[in-house]
C-alpha positions as MATLAB code, in Angstrom:
seq = 'MLRQGRELFELGARLARSGTVAIGSAGGERAKLLARAAGCGAALAGGEVRFHDGTCAACGVWLAEYYGFGAALFVRQEGEEVRIYLHDGAGKVINAASLPAAGEAGTAGSWDLLAGADCAWAANRAGDRLTRGGVAFVRGPAALTMALERMGWIVTKQPLPGGTVFTSDGEGFALTVERSGAVCRPVGADALEAAAGYGEEPQAIPAFGPGI';
ca = [
     -78.744 -110.649 -149.869;
     -79.692 -114.459 -150.118;
     -79.369 -113.977 -154.279;
     -75.723 -113.024 -153.323;
     -74.963 -115.197 -151.148;
     -75.709 -118.353 -153.283;
     -73.618 -116.390 -156.374;
     -70.793 -116.399 -153.381;
     -71.124 -120.322 -152.528;
     -71.431 -121.140 -155.977;
     -68.565 -119.574 -156.868;
     -66.815 -120.729 -154.184;
     -67.286 -123.830 -154.953;
     -65.962 -123.378 -158.114;
     -63.133 -122.096 -156.975;
     -62.329 -125.650 -154.697;
     -60.822 -126.690 -158.029;
     -58.066 -124.401 -157.934;
     -56.567 -125.603 -154.355;
     -56.584 -123.417 -151.618;
     -58.074 -120.333 -151.954;
     -57.489 -116.890 -149.775;
     -60.489 -115.093 -148.702;
     -60.638 -111.777 -147.278;
     -63.471 -108.846 -147.011;
     -63.669 -105.246 -145.747;
     -66.533 -102.576 -145.467;
     -68.893 -104.567 -143.176;
     -71.108 -107.337 -142.531;
     -72.241 -107.848 -145.691;
     -69.453 -108.132 -147.197;
     -68.261 -110.536 -144.082;
     -71.233 -112.860 -144.509;
     -70.422 -113.409 -148.341;
     -66.991 -114.133 -148.156;
     -68.127 -116.775 -145.424;
     -70.767 -118.125 -147.568;
     -67.780 -118.368 -150.614;
     -65.485 -120.149 -147.895;
     -68.857 -122.254 -147.385;
     -68.527 -123.274 -150.728;
     -65.207 -123.800 -151.561;
     -64.840 -126.035 -148.331;
     -67.872 -128.277 -149.058;
     -66.761 -128.849 -152.243;
     -63.569 -130.297 -151.419;
     -61.009 -127.044 -151.349;
     -58.906 -125.443 -148.714;
     -60.050 -122.182 -147.661;
     -57.444 -119.209 -145.851;
     -59.498 -116.420 -144.591;
     -57.447 -113.764 -144.449;
     -57.671 -110.202 -141.990;
     -56.137 -108.272 -145.128;
     -58.297 -104.750 -145.712;
     -57.727 -105.012 -149.237;
     -57.690 -107.449 -152.020;
     -54.391 -106.432 -153.390;
     -52.893 -108.159 -149.375;
     -55.307 -111.335 -150.718;
     -53.891 -111.485 -154.082;
     -49.887 -110.999 -152.134;
     -50.801 -113.883 -150.119;
     -52.101 -116.106 -152.898;
     -48.235 -115.845 -154.167;
     -46.753 -115.818 -151.141;
     -47.954 -119.462 -150.036;
     -48.711 -121.127 -154.134;
     -52.607 -120.831 -152.867;
     -54.546 -121.372 -156.433;
     -56.591 -118.434 -155.942;
     -57.807 -114.789 -154.071;
     -61.000 -113.766 -153.494;
     -62.063 -110.484 -151.770;
     -65.412 -109.130 -151.450;
     -65.498 -105.191 -150.627;
     -68.465 -103.297 -149.546;
     -69.364  -99.802 -149.832;
     -72.546  -98.992 -147.927;
     -75.346 -100.843 -150.302;
     -72.807 -101.779 -152.690;
     -70.660 -105.210 -153.037;
     -67.903 -105.660 -155.391;
     -65.714 -108.441 -155.777;
     -62.327 -109.142 -156.612;
     -61.060 -112.391 -157.639;
     -57.248 -113.581 -159.202;
     -55.245 -116.658 -159.102;
     -52.178 -117.434 -157.714;
     -50.165 -115.477 -160.230;
     -52.246 -112.457 -159.455;
     -53.938 -112.382 -162.923;
     -57.591 -111.441 -162.326;
     -60.087 -114.625 -163.265;
     -63.020 -114.241 -164.703;
     -65.878 -115.790 -162.780;
     -67.767 -116.945 -166.008;
     -64.399 -118.985 -167.267;
     -64.290 -121.063 -164.252;
     -65.216 -124.830 -164.543;
     -68.344 -125.860 -162.916;
     -68.050 -127.353 -159.340;
     -67.663 -130.743 -158.764;
     -68.771 -133.180 -156.209;
     -66.370 -133.533 -153.521;
     -65.147 -137.446 -151.889;
     -64.300 -135.316 -148.572;
     -65.064 -131.678 -147.838;
     -61.842 -129.957 -147.147;
     -61.264 -127.590 -144.457;
     -60.901 -123.628 -143.820;
     -58.319 -121.401 -140.992;
     -57.334 -118.013 -140.212;
     -54.427 -116.465 -141.452;
     -54.340 -113.678 -138.597;
     -51.845 -110.508 -139.233;
     -51.785 -110.254 -143.266;
     -52.150 -106.756 -143.060;
     -48.067 -106.486 -141.424;
     -46.719 -109.724 -143.055;
     -47.513 -108.218 -146.496;
     -45.986 -104.668 -145.477;
     -42.837 -106.999 -143.628;
     -42.426 -108.593 -147.055;
     -42.567 -105.657 -149.202;
     -40.413 -103.372 -147.011;
     -38.089 -106.159 -146.389;
     -34.710 -104.887 -145.120;
     -34.970 -101.723 -146.806;
     -33.654  -98.314 -145.096;
     -34.411  -95.135 -147.621;
     -33.251  -91.154 -146.574;
     -37.328  -91.365 -147.041;
     -38.610  -88.162 -145.223;
     -42.223  -86.692 -144.308;
     -45.032  -88.480 -146.256;
     -48.736  -88.253 -146.066;
     -50.410  -91.589 -146.922;
     -54.033  -92.195 -148.799;
     -54.600  -95.422 -149.501;
     -54.866  -98.933 -147.018;
     -53.005  -99.453 -143.519;
     -50.289 -101.512 -144.839;
     -48.930  -98.783 -147.313;
     -48.430  -97.041 -143.976;
     -46.456  -99.875 -142.023;
     -44.346 -100.114 -145.118;
     -43.737  -96.805 -145.085;
     -42.473  -96.189 -141.768;
     -40.849  -99.813 -141.676;
     -38.300  -97.687 -144.123;
     -37.771  -95.259 -142.539;
     -40.709  -92.650 -143.681;
     -42.189  -90.370 -140.876;
     -45.800  -90.542 -141.864;
     -48.344  -87.563 -140.673;
     -51.897  -87.316 -140.778;
     -51.755  -84.615 -142.952;
     -50.413  -82.864 -146.070;
     -46.986  -80.791 -144.912;
     -45.015  -78.758 -147.417;
     -42.199  -80.230 -148.744;
     -43.379  -84.122 -147.987;
     -44.318  -86.462 -150.355;
     -47.570  -87.516 -150.583;
     -48.013  -91.752 -151.771;
     -51.613  -92.181 -152.961;
     -52.964  -95.944 -153.494;
     -55.967  -96.969 -155.240;
     -58.307  -98.448 -152.853;
     -57.551 -102.044 -152.972;
     -53.762 -101.196 -152.978;
     -52.817 -102.407 -156.433;
     -51.571  -99.250 -158.192;
     -49.135  -96.134 -156.910;
     -48.927  -92.363 -157.735;
     -45.909  -90.379 -155.911;
     -46.258  -86.310 -155.677;
     -43.034  -84.648 -154.546;
     -42.002  -81.256 -155.088;
     -45.259  -80.554 -157.761;
     -43.959  -83.554 -159.775;
     -45.954  -86.317 -159.909;
     -44.707  -90.032 -160.531;
     -45.971  -93.578 -160.985;
     -43.355  -96.080 -159.279;
     -43.819  -99.781 -160.891;
     -44.411 -102.642 -159.049;
     -46.622 -105.973 -158.591;
     -48.870 -103.927 -156.022;
     -48.555 -100.165 -154.091;
     -46.224 -101.754 -151.362;
     -44.054 -102.864 -153.606;
     -43.932  -99.787 -156.026;
     -43.538  -97.229 -152.821;
     -40.312  -99.942 -152.238;
     -38.760  -99.398 -155.118;
     -39.447  -95.584 -154.750;
     -37.624  -95.514 -151.794;
     -34.685  -96.867 -152.905;
     -34.494  -94.574 -156.499;
     -36.499  -91.140 -155.275;
     -35.256  -89.279 -158.233;
     -37.938  -90.943 -160.456;
     -39.027  -89.440 -163.658;
     -42.241  -87.490 -163.314;
     -45.172  -89.100 -165.475;
     -46.501  -85.049 -165.950;
     -45.769  -82.147 -163.517;
     -45.120  -78.371 -164.076;
     -43.670  -77.394 -166.890;
     -44.403  -81.624 -168.599;
];
């Protein structure tokens, strides 16, 4: 863990050149500590750090794009495994090896907390959309459920006959929708934007399904 801490501290210091960095974590204390290590590195190298309470990497990417931050870093822990998600302010994946070396900062930067990130992400993606909706079951981050409910869907605790099933990857980037035996993959910058688009056009052509 000490080795991982040093690596994240150095990564944060290198990200300081990006300006403001959104940093989040989920899954356990190790992830939280490693995210803090990256934040310390970035701030001590002169960067501005914005820790957020979003529960998946896509939320951090949305924050970076919405506020014009230079980068987004998210640390996910599952058991003993730790995964790092790193994107620039436009949502493009960053190769950590390509980042320039950390420089000496004349003054330290700072950090702050952005609370309610999932709620803000859901509200932004849902906007003032109201759909005919219906009954839905959701597999994915909490923000996806929030966004669908804001748009008028009735979200249940288990799939129901005739209902729609929204399934996101664990980090909220991609979405699959299953309805009446047909499956489609709505397009969007993330799962929430894809869900909003599907809500406006539920007759989307299936990607695959019975007889296809």
